[in-house]
Short mmCIF file of the C-alpha atoms (twelve columns), coordinates in Angstrom:
data_MODEL
# 
_entry.id   MODEL 
# 
loop_
_atom_site.group_PDB 
_atom_site.id 
_atom_site.type_symbol 
_atom_site.label_atom_id 
_atom_site.label_alt_id 
_atom_site.label_comp_id 
_atom_site.label_asym_id 
_atom_site.label_seq_id 
_atom_site.Cartn_x 
_atom_site.Cartn_y 
_atom_site.Cartn_z 
_atom_site.pdbx_PDB_model_num 
ATOM 1   C CA . MET A 1   102.347 -5.384  21.758  1 
ATOM 2   C CA . PRO A 2   100.521 -2.060  22.148  1 
ATOM 3   C CA . PRO A 3   96.759  -2.091  22.746  1 
ATOM 4   C CA . PHE A 4   94.377  -0.661  20.148  1 
ATOM 5   C CA . ALA A 5   92.599  2.613   20.765  1 
ATOM 6   C CA . HIS A 6   89.091  1.360   19.967  1 
ATOM 7   C CA . ALA A 7   86.726  -1.030  21.701  1 
ATOM 8   C CA . GLN A 8   87.444  -3.817  19.219  1 
ATOM 9   C CA . ASP A 9   91.196  -3.321  19.422  1 
ATOM 10  C CA . ALA A 10  91.695  -5.961  22.080  1 
ATOM 11  C CA . GLU A 11  90.068  -8.515  19.786  1 
ATOM 12  C CA . ALA A 12  92.337  -7.609  16.895  1 
ATOM 13  C CA . ASP A 13  95.268  -7.818  19.286  1 
ATOM 14  C CA . LYS A 14  94.320  -11.418 20.068  1 
ATOM 15  C CA . ALA A 15  94.640  -12.189 16.381  1 
ATOM 16  C CA . GLY A 16  98.270  -11.243 16.465  1 
ATOM 17  C CA . VAL A 17  97.833  -7.925  14.637  1 
ATOM 18  C CA . VAL A 18  100.556 -5.382  15.324  1 
ATOM 19  C CA . VAL A 19  99.657  -1.696  15.340  1 
ATOM 20  C CA . PRO A 20  102.500 0.819   15.092  1 
ATOM 21  C CA . GLU A 21  102.535 3.840   17.371  1 
ATOM 22  C CA . GLY A 22  101.404 7.199   15.998  1 
ATOM 23  C CA . ASP A 23  98.680  8.393   13.668  1 
ATOM 24  C CA . ALA A 24  100.097 7.149   10.378  1 
ATOM 25  C CA . LYS A 25  100.236 3.379   10.597  1 
ATOM 26  C CA . ARG A 26  103.332 2.118   8.846   1 
ATOM 27  C CA . GLY A 27  105.672 -0.767  9.401   1 
ATOM 28  C CA . ARG A 28  105.648 -4.516  8.956   1 
ATOM 29  C CA . ILE A 29  103.476 -5.979  6.307   1 
ATOM 30  C CA . THR A 30  102.129 -9.505  6.606   1 
ATOM 31  C CA . PRO A 31  102.935 -10.003 10.330  1 
ATOM 32  C CA . PHE A 32  102.746 -13.644 11.338  1 
ATOM 33  C CA . ASN A 33  100.931 -13.803 14.688  1 
ATOM 34  C CA . GLY A 34  104.029 -15.373 16.198  1 
ATOM 35  C CA . ALA A 35  103.683 -18.294 13.813  1 
ATOM 36  C CA . VAL A 36  106.784 -19.877 12.358  1 
ATOM 37  C CA . LEU A 37  107.016 -19.867 8.567   1 
ATOM 38  C CA . PRO A 38  107.562 -23.179 6.760   1 
ATOM 39  C CA . GLU A 39  111.202 -24.088 6.392   1 
ATOM 40  C CA . GLY A 40  112.733 -22.364 3.381   1 
ATOM 41  C CA . ALA A 41  109.831 -19.928 2.925   1 
ATOM 42  C CA . GLN A 42  110.640 -16.303 2.260   1 
ATOM 43  C CA . GLY A 43  108.780 -13.040 2.632   1 
ATOM 44  C CA . VAL A 44  107.514 -11.591 -0.609  1 
ATOM 45  C CA . ILE A 45  107.308 -8.095  -1.952  1 
ATOM 46  C CA . LYS A 46  106.040 -9.774  -4.516  1 
ATOM 47  C CA . PRO A 47  94.132  -5.949  -4.102  1 
ATOM 48  C CA . PRO A 48  86.601  -8.467  -6.717  1 
ATOM 49  C CA . VAL A 49  88.103  -5.722  -9.791  1 
ATOM 50  C CA . THR A 50  87.634  -2.120  -8.622  1 
ATOM 51  C CA . VAL A 51  85.185  -0.324  -10.858 1 
ATOM 52  C CA . ASP A 52  85.045  3.441   -11.014 1 
ATOM 53  C CA . LYS A 53  81.634  4.883   -10.290 1 
ATOM 54  C CA . ASP A 54  80.243  6.589   -13.343 1 
ATOM 55  C CA . GLY A 55  78.609  9.332   -11.323 1 
ATOM 56  C CA . ASN A 56  75.121  8.786   -12.767 1 
ATOM 57  C CA . SER A 57  72.404  9.278   -10.170 1 
ATOM 58  C CA . PRO A 58  69.199  7.186   -10.061 1 
ATOM 59  C CA . SER A 59  66.194  8.498   -11.950 1 
ATOM 60  C CA . GLY A 60  64.000  10.666  -9.803  1 
ATOM 61  C CA . GLY A 61  60.873  10.380  -11.939 1 
ATOM 62  C CA . VAL A 62  60.651  6.703   -12.902 1 
ATOM 63  C CA . ASN A 63  60.662  3.881   -10.383 1 
ATOM 64  C CA . VAL A 64  62.463  0.564   -10.836 1 
ATOM 65  C CA . LEU A 65  59.449  -1.360  -12.104 1 
ATOM 66  C CA . GLU A 66  58.657  1.343   -14.653 1 
ATOM 67  C CA . ARG A 67  62.260  1.424   -15.852 1 
ATOM 68  C CA . MET A 68  62.198  -2.341  -16.409 1 
ATOM 69  C CA . GLY A 69  59.599  -1.845  -19.139 1 
ATOM 70  C CA . ALA A 70  61.093  1.291   -20.632 1 
ATOM 71  C CA . PRO A 71  62.788  0.985   -24.039 1 
ATOM 72  C CA . LEU A 72  66.550  1.450   -24.137 1 
ATOM 73  C CA . PRO A 73  67.950  4.446   -26.008 1 
ATOM 74  C CA . GLU A 74  69.297  3.877   -29.504 1 
ATOM 75  C CA . LEU A 75  72.922  2.773   -29.678 1 
ATOM 76  C CA . PRO A 76  75.303  5.273   -31.258 1 
ATOM 77  C CA . GLN A 77  76.176  4.503   -34.855 1 
ATOM 78  C CA . GLU A 78  79.386  2.510   -35.137 1 
ATOM 79  C CA . LYS A 79  82.253  4.030   -37.028 1 
ATOM 80  C CA . PRO A 80  83.335  1.923   -40.002 1 
ATOM 81  C CA . PHE A 81  86.651  0.102   -39.473 1 
ATOM 82  C CA . SER A 82  89.228  1.609   -41.795 1 
ATOM 83  C CA . GLY A 83  92.304  -0.281  -40.592 1 
ATOM 84  C CA . LYS A 84  94.006  -3.220  -42.216 1 
ATOM 85  C CA . LEU A 85  92.787  -6.656  -41.149 1 
ATOM 86  C CA . ASP A 86  95.518  -9.049  -40.008 1 
ATOM 87  C CA . GLU A 87  94.398  -12.458 -41.196 1 
ATOM 88  C CA . ALA A 88  97.220  -14.261 -39.396 1 
ATOM 89  C CA . TYR A 89  96.346  -12.789 -35.994 1 
ATOM 90  C CA . GLY A 90  92.658  -13.357 -36.687 1 
ATOM 91  C CA . ALA A 91  93.321  -17.046 -37.297 1 
ATOM 92  C CA . PHE A 92  95.504  -17.207 -34.182 1 
ATOM 93  C CA . GLN A 93  92.786  -15.678 -31.995 1 
ATOM 94  C CA . ARG A 94  90.218  -18.181 -33.312 1 
ATOM 95  C CA . GLY A 95  92.533  -21.106 -32.570 1 
ATOM 96  C CA . TYR A 96  93.495  -21.875 -36.180 1 
ATOM 97  C CA . TYR A 97  97.179  -22.066 -35.345 1 
ATOM 98  C CA . LEU A 98  98.404  -23.880 -38.460 1 
ATOM 99  C CA . THR A 99  96.590  -21.355 -40.640 1 
ATOM 100 C CA . ALA A 100 98.089  -18.543 -38.592 1 
ATOM 101 C CA . MET A 101 101.562 -20.023 -39.069 1 
ATOM 102 C CA . ASP A 102 101.057 -20.446 -42.824 1 
ATOM 103 C CA . LEU A 103 99.953  -16.816 -43.116 1 
ATOM 104 C CA . ALA A 104 102.556 -15.326 -40.767 1 
ATOM 105 C CA . LEU A 105 105.718 -17.208 -41.759 1 
ATOM 106 C CA . PRO A 106 106.163 -15.684 -45.253 1 
ATOM 107 C CA . ARG A 107 105.673 -12.206 -43.786 1 
ATOM 108 C CA . ALA A 108 108.098 -13.009 -40.969 1 
ATOM 109 C CA . GLN A 109 110.719 -14.088 -43.489 1 
ATOM 110 C CA . LEU A 110 110.300 -10.702 -45.191 1 
ATOM 111 C CA . GLY A 111 111.120 -8.938  -41.915 1 
ATOM 112 C CA . GLU A 112 107.669 -7.957  -40.583 1 
ATOM 113 C CA . ALA A 113 108.047 -7.590  -36.805 1 
ATOM 114 C CA . ALA A 114 104.451 -8.460  -35.842 1 
ATOM 115 C CA . ALA A 115 104.528 -11.626 -37.972 1 
ATOM 116 C CA . GLN A 116 107.898 -12.614 -36.507 1 
ATOM 117 C CA . THR A 117 106.483 -12.260 -32.991 1 
ATOM 118 C CA . LEU A 118 103.444 -14.361 -33.921 1 
ATOM 119 C CA . VAL A 119 105.605 -17.138 -35.351 1 
ATOM 120 C CA . ALA A 120 107.728 -17.050 -32.198 1 
ATOM 121 C CA . GLU A 121 104.638 -17.329 -29.964 1 
ATOM 122 C CA . ILE A 122 103.320 -20.336 -31.901 1 
ATOM 123 C CA . LEU A 123 106.680 -22.121 -31.789 1 
ATOM 124 C CA . SER A 124 107.309 -21.213 -28.149 1 
ATOM 125 C CA . GLN A 125 103.968 -22.563 -26.929 1 
ATOM 126 C CA . GLY A 126 103.716 -25.472 -29.362 1 
ATOM 127 C CA . LEU A 127 100.342 -24.334 -30.694 1 
ATOM 128 C CA . GLY A 128 99.373  -26.705 -33.500 1 
ATOM 129 C CA . VAL A 129 103.035 -27.562 -34.002 1 
ATOM 130 C CA . ALA A 130 105.797 -29.159 -31.960 1 
ATOM 131 C CA . ARG A 131 107.418 -26.862 -29.403 1 
ATOM 132 C CA . LYS A 132 110.670 -25.527 -30.804 1 
ATOM 133 C CA . PRO A 133 112.267 -23.240 -28.193 1 
ATOM 134 C CA . LYS A 134 115.421 -22.524 -30.201 1 
ATOM 135 C CA . GLU A 135 113.474 -21.531 -33.318 1 
ATOM 136 C CA . ALA A 136 111.144 -19.452 -31.154 1 
ATOM 137 C CA . ALA A 137 114.148 -17.684 -29.637 1 
ATOM 138 C CA . PHE A 138 115.454 -16.939 -33.142 1 
ATOM 139 C CA . TRP A 139 112.174 -15.323 -34.220 1 
ATOM 140 C CA . TYR A 140 111.836 -13.391 -30.955 1 
ATOM 141 C CA . GLY A 141 115.339 -12.072 -31.597 1 
ATOM 142 C CA . GLN A 142 114.454 -11.057 -35.150 1 
ATOM 143 C CA . ALA A 143 111.265 -9.321  -34.023 1 
ATOM 144 C CA . ALA A 144 113.141 -7.570  -31.229 1 
ATOM 145 C CA . LYS A 145 115.657 -6.227  -33.737 1 
ATOM 146 C CA . SER A 146 112.692 -5.063  -35.843 1 
ATOM 147 C CA . GLY A 147 111.406 -3.023  -32.888 1 
ATOM 148 C CA . ASP A 148 108.479 -5.077  -31.528 1 
ATOM 149 C CA . PRO A 149 108.148 -4.282  -27.766 1 
ATOM 150 C CA . THR A 150 106.550 -7.638  -26.895 1 
ATOM 151 C CA . ALA A 151 109.348 -9.508  -28.641 1 
ATOM 152 C CA . MET A 152 111.921 -7.306  -26.913 1 
ATOM 153 C CA . PHE A 153 110.480 -8.295  -23.544 1 
ATOM 154 C CA . LYS A 154 110.425 -12.008 -24.404 1 
ATOM 155 C CA . TYR A 155 113.922 -11.946 -25.884 1 
ATOM 156 C CA . ALA A 156 115.261 -10.068 -22.855 1 
ATOM 157 C CA . LEU A 157 114.028 -12.965 -20.700 1 
ATOM 158 C CA . ILE A 158 115.627 -15.479 -23.070 1 
ATOM 159 C CA . LEU A 159 118.947 -13.623 -22.865 1 
ATOM 160 C CA . MET A 160 118.735 -13.551 -19.074 1 
ATOM 161 C CA . GLU A 161 117.937 -17.287 -18.794 1 
ATOM 162 C CA . GLY A 162 120.683 -18.317 -21.220 1 
ATOM 163 C CA . ARG A 163 119.055 -21.593 -22.278 1 
ATOM 164 C CA . GLU A 164 118.369 -21.160 -25.984 1 
ATOM 165 C CA . VAL A 165 120.983 -18.436 -26.545 1 
ATOM 166 C CA . PRO A 166 124.190 -17.541 -24.671 1 
ATOM 167 C CA . ARG A 167 123.402 -15.694 -21.450 1 
ATOM 168 C CA . ASP A 168 124.005 -11.940 -21.729 1 
ATOM 169 C CA . LYS A 169 122.903 -9.997  -18.651 1 
ATOM 170 C CA . LYS A 170 123.898 -6.588  -20.004 1 
ATOM 171 C CA . ALA A 171 122.112 -7.057  -23.335 1 
ATOM 172 C CA . SER A 172 119.087 -8.450  -21.502 1 
ATOM 173 C CA . GLU A 173 118.801 -5.423  -19.226 1 
ATOM 174 C CA . GLU A 174 119.272 -3.005  -22.131 1 
ATOM 175 C CA . MET A 175 116.553 -4.726  -24.146 1 
ATOM 176 C CA . MET A 176 114.229 -4.868  -21.134 1 
ATOM 177 C CA . LYS A 177 114.639 -1.109  -20.699 1 
ATOM 178 C CA . ARG A 178 113.915 -0.488  -24.404 1 
ATOM 179 C CA . ALA A 179 110.743 -2.569  -24.190 1 
ATOM 180 C CA . ALA A 180 109.722 -0.760  -21.004 1 
ATOM 181 C CA . ASP A 181 110.345 2.659   -22.530 1 
ATOM 182 C CA . LEU A 182 108.223 1.621   -25.538 1 
ATOM 183 C CA . GLY A 183 105.319 0.906   -23.173 1 
ATOM 184 C CA . ASN A 184 105.320 -2.865  -22.623 1 
ATOM 185 C CA . SER A 185 103.686 -3.271  -19.204 1 
ATOM 186 C CA . SER A 186 105.442 -6.533  -18.285 1 
ATOM 187 C CA . ALA A 187 108.802 -5.081  -19.264 1 
ATOM 188 C CA . GLN A 188 108.104 -1.996  -17.158 1 
ATOM 189 C CA . PHE A 189 107.530 -4.119  -14.064 1 
ATOM 190 C CA . ASN A 190 110.508 -6.374  -14.738 1 
ATOM 191 C CA . TYR A 191 112.851 -3.473  -15.418 1 
ATOM 192 C CA . GLY A 192 111.726 -1.982  -12.124 1 
ATOM 193 C CA . GLN A 193 112.656 -5.278  -10.469 1 
ATOM 194 C CA . LEU A 194 116.087 -5.144  -12.094 1 
ATOM 195 C CA . LEU A 195 116.672 -1.645  -10.744 1 
ATOM 196 C CA . VAL A 196 115.703 -2.757  -7.236  1 
ATOM 197 C CA . ALA A 197 118.053 -5.741  -7.474  1 
ATOM 198 C CA . ASP A 198 120.940 -3.631  -8.757  1 
ATOM 199 C CA . MET A 199 120.411 -0.834  -6.209  1 
ATOM 200 C CA . PRO A 200 119.210 -2.323  -2.891  1 
ATOM 201 C CA . GLY A 201 117.359 -0.021  -0.533  1 
ATOM 202 C CA . GLU A 202 115.378 3.160   -1.025  1 
ATOM 203 C CA . ARG A 203 117.556 4.368   -3.905  1 
ATOM 204 C CA . GLY A 204 116.580 1.390   -6.037  1 
ATOM 205 C CA . LEU A 205 112.919 1.581   -5.033  1 
ATOM 206 C CA . LYS A 206 112.731 5.251   -5.996  1 
ATOM 207 C CA . ALA A 207 114.523 4.588   -9.287  1 
ATOM 208 C CA . ALA A 208 112.068 1.775   -10.067 1 
ATOM 209 C CA . LEU A 209 109.004 3.769   -9.007  1 
ATOM 210 C CA . PRO A 210 108.249 5.408   -12.414 1 
ATOM 211 C CA . TYR A 211 108.350 1.994   -14.102 1 
ATOM 212 C CA . TYR A 212 106.146 0.407   -11.439 1 
ATOM 213 C CA . GLU A 213 103.683 3.298   -11.813 1 
ATOM 214 C CA . LYS A 214 103.431 2.901   -15.604 1 
ATOM 215 C CA . SER A 215 103.041 -0.862  -15.303 1 
ATOM 216 C CA . ALA A 216 100.443 -0.567  -12.529 1 
ATOM 217 C CA . GLU A 217 98.392  1.868   -14.606 1 
ATOM 218 C CA . GLN A 218 98.266  -0.796  -17.330 1 
ATOM 219 C CA . GLY A 219 96.878  -3.371  -14.902 1 
ATOM 220 C CA . ILE A 220 99.886  -5.480  -13.860 1 
ATOM 221 C CA . ALA A 221 98.927  -6.730  -10.379 1 
ATOM 222 C CA . ASP A 222 102.535 -7.304  -9.272  1 
ATOM 223 C CA . ALA A 223 103.315 -3.653  -10.023 1 
ATOM 224 C CA . GLN A 224 100.162 -2.480  -8.237  1 
ATOM 225 C CA . TYR A 225 101.222 -4.423  -5.158  1 
ATOM 226 C CA . ALA A 226 104.786 -3.098  -5.307  1 
ATOM 227 C CA . LEU A 227 103.413 0.432   -5.655  1 
ATOM 228 C CA . SER A 228 101.297 0.040   -2.524  1 
ATOM 229 C CA . GLN A 229 104.322 -1.057  -0.491  1 
ATOM 230 C CA . ILE A 230 106.561 1.752   -1.760  1 
ATOM 231 C CA . TYR A 231 103.906 4.433   -1.300  1 
ATOM 232 C CA . LEU A 232 103.263 3.304   2.282   1 
ATOM 233 C CA . ASN A 233 106.739 2.467   3.542   1 
ATOM 234 C CA . VAL A 234 109.369 4.528   1.708   1 
ATOM 235 C CA . ASP A 235 110.348 7.882   3.177   1 
ATOM 236 C CA . GLY A 236 110.118 10.997  1.021   1 
ATOM 237 C CA . ILE A 237 107.093 9.829   -0.990  1 
ATOM 238 C CA . ASP A 238 104.635 12.575  -1.927  1 
ATOM 239 C CA . GLU A 239 101.754 12.494  0.569   1 
ATOM 240 C CA . ASN A 240 99.165  12.485  -2.239  1 
ATOM 241 C CA . LYS A 241 100.729 9.263   -3.493  1 
ATOM 242 C CA . ARG A 242 101.015 7.830   0.016   1 
ATOM 243 C CA . ALA A 243 97.274  8.380   0.455   1 
ATOM 244 C CA . LYS A 244 96.666  6.059   -2.531  1 
ATOM 245 C CA . ALA A 245 98.670  3.123   -1.158  1 
ATOM 246 C CA . ARG A 246 95.571  1.200   -0.048  1 
ATOM 247 C CA . GLU A 247 93.827  1.901   -3.370  1 
ATOM 248 C CA . TRP A 248 96.664  0.237   -5.271  1 
ATOM 249 C CA . LEU A 249 96.780  -2.657  -2.822  1 
ATOM 250 C CA . LEU A 250 93.065  -3.281  -3.311  1 
ATOM 251 C CA . ARG A 251 93.483  -3.174  -7.089  1 
ATOM 252 C CA . ALA A 252 96.050  -5.935  -6.851  1 
ATOM 253 C CA . ALA A 253 93.798  -7.891  -4.467  1 
ATOM 254 C CA . HIS A 254 90.831  -7.549  -6.832  1 
ATOM 255 C CA . ALA A 255 93.055  -8.908  -9.598  1 
ATOM 256 C CA . GLY A 256 93.419  -12.139 -7.593  1 
ATOM 257 C CA . TYR A 257 96.928  -11.672 -6.189  1 
ATOM 258 C CA . ASP A 258 96.708  -13.647 -2.942  1 
ATOM 259 C CA . THR A 259 99.607  -11.845 -1.212  1 
ATOM 260 C CA . ALA A 260 97.837  -8.543  -1.887  1 
ATOM 261 C CA . GLN A 261 94.606  -10.050 -0.533  1 
ATOM 262 C CA . LEU A 262 96.436  -11.042 2.649   1 
ATOM 263 C CA . ASP A 263 97.893  -7.555  3.081   1 
ATOM 264 C CA . ALA A 264 94.536  -5.948  2.256   1 
ATOM 265 C CA . ALA A 265 93.000  -7.930  5.101   1 
ATOM 266 C CA . ILE A 266 95.740  -6.845  7.500   1 
ATOM 267 C CA . TRP A 267 95.552  -3.191  6.460   1 
ATOM 268 C CA . LEU A 268 91.761  -3.108  6.851   1 
ATOM 269 C CA . ILE A 269 91.841  -4.819  10.245  1 
ATOM 270 C CA . GLU A 270 94.686  -2.669  11.575  1 
ATOM 271 C CA . GLY A 271 93.605  0.572   9.926   1 
ATOM 272 C CA . ILE A 272 96.762  0.931   7.833   1 
ATOM 273 C CA . GLY A 273 96.519  3.341   4.925   1 
ATOM 274 C CA . GLY A 274 92.958  4.298   5.870   1 
ATOM 275 C CA . GLY A 275 90.114  3.515   8.240   1 
ATOM 276 C CA . ARG A 276 89.469  0.152   9.860   1 
ATOM 277 C CA . ASN A 277 86.856  -2.241  8.477   1 
ATOM 278 C CA . LEU A 278 86.863  -5.594  10.269  1 
ATOM 279 C CA . GLU A 279 84.206  -7.202  8.071   1 
ATOM 280 C CA . ASP A 280 85.971  -6.330  4.816   1 
ATOM 281 C CA . GLY A 281 89.274  -7.360  6.353   1 
ATOM 282 C CA . PHE A 282 87.825  -10.743 7.250   1 
ATOM 283 C CA . GLY A 283 86.465  -11.105 3.709   1 
ATOM 284 C CA . TRP A 284 89.853  -10.510 2.115   1 
ATOM 285 C CA . MET A 285 91.541  -12.862 4.579   1 
ATOM 286 C CA . ARG A 286 89.113  -15.609 3.640   1 
ATOM 287 C CA . ARG A 287 89.675  -15.017 -0.087  1 
ATOM 288 C CA . ALA A 288 93.435  -15.239 0.357   1 
ATOM 289 C CA . ALA A 289 93.061  -18.386 2.464   1 
ATOM 290 C CA . GLU A 290 90.797  -19.985 -0.137  1 
ATOM 291 C CA . ALA A 291 93.402  -19.125 -2.781  1 
ATOM 292 C CA . GLY A 292 95.851  -21.314 -0.848  1 
ATOM 293 C CA . ASN A 293 97.883  -18.675 0.986   1 
ATOM 294 C CA . THR A 294 99.179  -20.504 4.068   1 
ATOM 295 C CA . VAL A 295 99.729  -17.385 6.187   1 
ATOM 296 C CA . ALA A 296 96.179  -16.230 5.394   1 
ATOM 297 C CA . GLN A 297 94.838  -19.637 6.451   1 
ATOM 298 C CA . ASN A 298 96.641  -19.288 9.767   1 
ATOM 299 C CA . LYS A 299 95.385  -15.736 10.308  1 
ATOM 300 C CA . LEU A 300 91.845  -16.672 9.291   1 
ATOM 301 C CA . ALA A 301 91.838  -19.251 12.077  1 
ATOM 302 C CA . HIS A 302 92.760  -16.481 14.539  1 
ATOM 303 C CA . LEU A 303 89.932  -14.285 13.219  1 
ATOM 304 C CA . TYR A 304 87.416  -17.099 13.772  1 
ATOM 305 C CA . VAL A 305 88.760  -17.790 17.263  1 
ATOM 306 C CA . ASN A 306 88.513  -14.138 18.307  1 
ATOM 307 C CA . ALA A 307 85.350  -13.251 16.322  1 
ATOM 308 C CA . ILE A 308 87.028  -10.417 14.420  1 
ATOM 309 C CA . GLY A 309 84.898  -9.387  11.459  1 
ATOM 310 C CA . THR A 310 82.797  -12.542 11.842  1 
ATOM 311 C CA . ARG A 311 80.975  -14.675 14.405  1 
ATOM 312 C CA . PRO A 312 83.084  -17.098 16.463  1 
ATOM 313 C CA . ASP A 313 83.297  -20.527 14.858  1 
ATOM 314 C CA . PRO A 314 85.619  -23.021 16.581  1 
ATOM 315 C CA . VAL A 315 85.206  -25.698 13.905  1 
ATOM 316 C CA . GLU A 316 86.059  -23.302 11.048  1 
ATOM 317 C CA . ALA A 317 88.962  -21.950 13.088  1 
ATOM 318 C CA . ALA A 318 90.286  -25.453 13.632  1 
ATOM 319 C CA . LYS A 319 89.775  -26.364 9.966   1 
ATOM 320 C CA . TRP A 320 91.919  -23.475 8.743   1 
ATOM 321 C CA . TYR A 321 94.513  -24.141 11.433  1 
ATOM 322 C CA . VAL A 322 94.768  -27.781 10.344  1 
ATOM 323 C CA . LEU A 323 95.221  -26.701 6.707   1 
ATOM 324 C CA . SER A 324 97.976  -24.218 7.580   1 
ATOM 325 C CA . ARG A 325 99.660  -26.727 9.896   1 
ATOM 326 C CA . ARG A 326 99.707  -29.347 7.157   1 
ATOM 327 C CA . ALA A 327 101.402 -26.763 4.924   1 
ATOM 328 C CA . GLY A 328 104.162 -26.433 7.525   1 
ATOM 329 C CA . LEU A 329 103.131 -23.311 9.437   1 
ATOM 330 C CA . LYS A 330 103.484 -23.915 13.180  1 
ATOM 331 C CA . ASP A 331 101.460 -21.933 15.730  1 
ATOM 332 C CA . LEU A 332 101.542 -22.894 19.414  1 
ATOM 333 C CA . ALA A 333 98.574  -20.680 20.334  1 
ATOM 334 C CA . LEU A 334 96.353  -22.326 17.726  1 
ATOM 335 C CA . GLU A 335 97.646  -25.758 18.708  1 
ATOM 336 C CA . ASP A 336 96.557  -25.093 22.306  1 
ATOM 337 C CA . PHE A 337 93.180  -23.893 21.001  1 
ATOM 338 C CA . TYR A 338 92.790  -27.036 18.887  1 
ATOM 339 C CA . LEU A 339 93.688  -29.381 21.735  1 
ATOM 340 C CA . GLY A 340 91.087  -27.644 23.910  1 
ATOM 341 C CA . LEU A 341 88.236  -28.595 21.556  1 
ATOM 342 C CA . ASP A 342 86.093  -31.617 22.322  1 
ATOM 343 C CA . ASP A 343 86.378  -34.787 20.243  1 
ATOM 344 C CA . ASP A 344 83.335  -34.000 18.069  1 
ATOM 345 C CA . GLN A 345 84.665  -30.551 17.185  1 
ATOM 346 C CA . GLN A 346 88.103  -31.909 16.334  1 
ATOM 347 C CA . LYS A 347 86.545  -34.636 14.191  1 
ATOM 348 C CA . ALA A 348 84.345  -32.098 12.378  1 
ATOM 349 C CA . ALA A 349 87.333  -29.816 11.760  1 
ATOM 350 C CA . LEU A 350 89.478  -32.644 10.408  1 
ATOM 351 C CA . GLY A 351 86.636  -33.788 8.156   1 
ATOM 352 C CA . ALA A 352 86.132  -30.252 6.838   1 
ATOM 353 C CA . ALA A 353 89.863  -29.858 6.204   1 
ATOM 354 C CA . ASN A 354 90.052  -33.181 4.357   1 
ATOM 355 C CA . LYS A 355 86.984  -32.316 2.283   1 
ATOM 356 C CA . TYR A 356 88.404  -28.884 1.467   1 
ATOM 357 C CA . ARG A 357 91.716  -30.310 0.270   1 
ATOM 358 C CA . SER A 358 90.011  -32.845 -1.977  1 
ATOM 359 C CA . SER A 359 87.652  -30.303 -3.547  1 
# 
């Protein structure tokens, strides 16, 4: 394992962090500190929300206390709503599901796509009525034929699963593409996944990239994470896009995606996709660990042991090691560390782990 170039590099090295040679740090994501994954576990390509700064600078003539008493400017006059109110969707959003069904069903029977989709949603989820998957599939199919992108996406999944209707992979993929091309963000991500599955390797990733990009722009965290991995690791990517890999990873992490939080921690600690920030890296590792990510729990223990981004805390380190060990992640180095603690520290760590699991 190569040493780091900075003074704190040796500490990060103790935590099992691998740094590739060269200026641009690329390579393995989610390295495992030599730990053994739980039996049957697989790697996944599967980053708080980032808010754009508005560019307004603080007032130079009024201090904070004065501004607290200053009146707010008048709100701009609202434009009158000129669209058509949808009483069925209004009832649905307020939780009046039976009313929504009564209002939507006659319109659905007349061929209105939006009403057909609403009826399908109510029947699919059993909202105010008994769940009726086959009837829901019928109405999703009708709405899909009527051109509703959401229904197309849902019906594509139904066709792929083959439970309520005969399985039809070709029709499913065609409908998923239509929904994606019409702008459905979930369909865009899923169609990208289909392309990757059908064309393994860089060819599939590059074919899926436009769909991942559109989906990521609409806020789908899975697509944002996929985008970060492609931008960083695939050859031939435009360097302007590659420079945004960490930005997309952090977006997915902010959205609560624990795998993205784990990778964000690793990237910040190693300096992948940008500068190093041990404190922020520790923060993301803790968030991923608290979300239940076993690998993050293991790595967080290493960070506490080696005081990377935080002060050393043997009890916290042991607590997170115990939690990851109970989840099936073996680590001989952490086991040696744990056995080297005194009885009081081990007891405190076990108590903290038990309390954490029951909370």
